[in-house]
N, C-alpha and C positions, 0 to 999 in steps of 0.2 A: 189618651194626649189630654197637655193641659185642658183644659176651657177656656185658655187663649185664641189658641193655636182654632180650635171648635170653633169658634162667634169668625176666629178672622177664616175659614176658609165654607164657611155659609155665606158670611156677605162676598167673597169671594166666584160662591156661586151662581149669589143676581145676577155675577156679569159672566158667569156663565163659563166660569174659568175653573178647570179641576185637576190641572196635573200637579203637579209637585216640581213643574218651575214651565212657570205660564212667558217667560222675557216673550220669546216668539210668535205667542197668541196675541199678543194684547198690542192697542190702538194707544197713544198717546190722552189722550183725554178720556178715556176706560179707567187707564193708572190713575189719571190724576183723581177721578170721580171714588174708585178702589180706595187709593190713599185719606180721599177727604171722609168718605165710614168708616173707615176702619176707626178715627182718628176721631170723629163724634161718637161712635163706639166705646173705645178708649178716655175720651175726656184727654189726652196725651195730641200737643203738635208735632208735629212731621220737618223740621227745620226744611226749609227752600232748595239750599244746597246738600238734601238726601235726599228728594222726590226725583229719582231717577228710578227706569228701569233697573237703568244697570246697578243701583244701592238693592234696588228688592222685586231678582228677578226671581222667586219662589218663596214656595211656604217659612223654609224655613229662617229666609235671612229676614222677611215681616217679621217674626214670632219671635224671635231673641231679640229685636229692635224693640218689638212693643213693651214686652218684660220688661229689659233694657227699664223702659219710662217708667212705665210703674213701680217700678222699684227703689224709685228716684224719689216718684210721688209719696212712697208710701217713707221717706227720709228728709221729705223736704214736709215741718207741716203744713200745712196751710193758709194763710194770713188772715185774721179775725178785722172783719169791718169797726 
């Protein structure tokens, strides 16, 4: 299990989400809270148009998105102030 998946599962557990496909278990407020916690944990921004349960209905889809965002962060150097 990747480090990102472990962290995501830990965040999901905070909301009582334990199954692989949780789209039927989660309401919209819990989903947004989950996504904000994931953004905070990984220091990423999830685009508003992606912030849909249908986009992130399971652990795999969240992990793939987070991993892709983390790769982009490594490729694009932070601006120096």
